[in-house]
N, C-alpha and C positions, 0 to 999 in steps of 0.2 A: 519377406518376413517382417511383420510389424514388431517394433520394440516392446519390451515388457512395460506395462503401464501400472502405475500405483493408483489406489483408489482416490486419493486427494486430487489427482489430475482431472477427475471428472467433475469436481466441485465448480460451480459457476463463479463463486466468489474468488476461488483460486485463479481461474482464467482471467477474470477482470483485474485481479491484483497484478498479474503479469503484464496485462495491457497498460496498467498504470506505470509500472516500472519502465516499460518502453517509452512512455510519454515523458517521464522524468529525465531519462537519458537524453531524449531529444531536446527538452527544455534547457537542461544544464549545458548542453553543447554550445549554446549561445551566450552563456555567462562569460564574464571577463576571465582571462587566464589566471589572474591572481586569486580567483575564487575556487580554483581546482581543489585545493586542500582545505578549503573552509566550507562555504555554503554548498557548493556542488557536491562535495563528498558526503556531507551530512544528509542532504536531501536524497541522494541516491541510496545511502545506507538505510534511511528511514523507509523509503519506498520498498526496497528489497526485504526489509524486516517484515512487512505486511505479508508477503508471499511465504517467506520462510516459516513464520509462526503458524500460518494456516497449515502448511505441509507438515511441520513437526508435530503439531498437536493432533492431527487427524487420525493417527494410528493408535492413539492412547485411549484412556477411559473418557467417557463423556465429560466428567468433571475436569479432567486435565485438558481436554480439547477446549472446553469453555475458557479455561485460564489462558491458553495460548491465543484464543480469539480476543481476549481482553488485551493481551500484549499487542496484537495486531491493531486493535482499536487505538491504543496509545501511540503506535507508529503513524496511524492515520492522522491523529492530532498533531504530531510532530511535522508531518508533511504540510499541514495547513499553515503552521508557523513558517516553515521554509518558503512556502509560496508567498506568504504575506511579506516576508523580508525581501524576497526577490522583487516583488511589486514595488515596495517602498524604495529599494535601491535602483529602481527602473531597469532591472534586468529582464523583466517580462511586462507585457501590457496588461491593462485591466481585463481585457477579453481572455487572455491566456490564464490569468489568475481565476477568473470566473469559471472557465472551463475546467481547470484543475480542481476547484472546489466542488463543482458538480460531480466529478468522478469520485472525489473523496466522500461526499455525502452518500453517493450510491454504495460505495464500499462499506461505509459505516453502517448503513441500513442493512446491508446483506450480512455483515458479521453479527450485528445485533439480533437479527432474525434467526440466524443459525444458533446463536447462544440461547435464545428463548426456546427454540425447538429442542435443544439438548437438555435444557432444564425441565421441560415438560414431558419428556419422553417416558 
């Protein structure tokens, strides 16, 4: 018997956001231990916030969903800053930062496209 599924779980942007969360957990595992309650924690919370806001807004009105997608977009920007700080502190390589940014650009485009769709519905 398959578990009950919620509509937002079929959204491609939601699935991609969960992939990004997994990536951030993997990245922050390599951060120095003293960053556990600083940058690691903030980075993980920001990444999770992307998925949470997509899920939370999806069952509401289009206008409210659009607002939650905006909040997801803000969390995407927060992740950019976390990645930049990690690179500057040499916790991650240039390549890892570039890869992270590519994923964030993709998420940003997907959330923006969904917002545009909701506005023009």
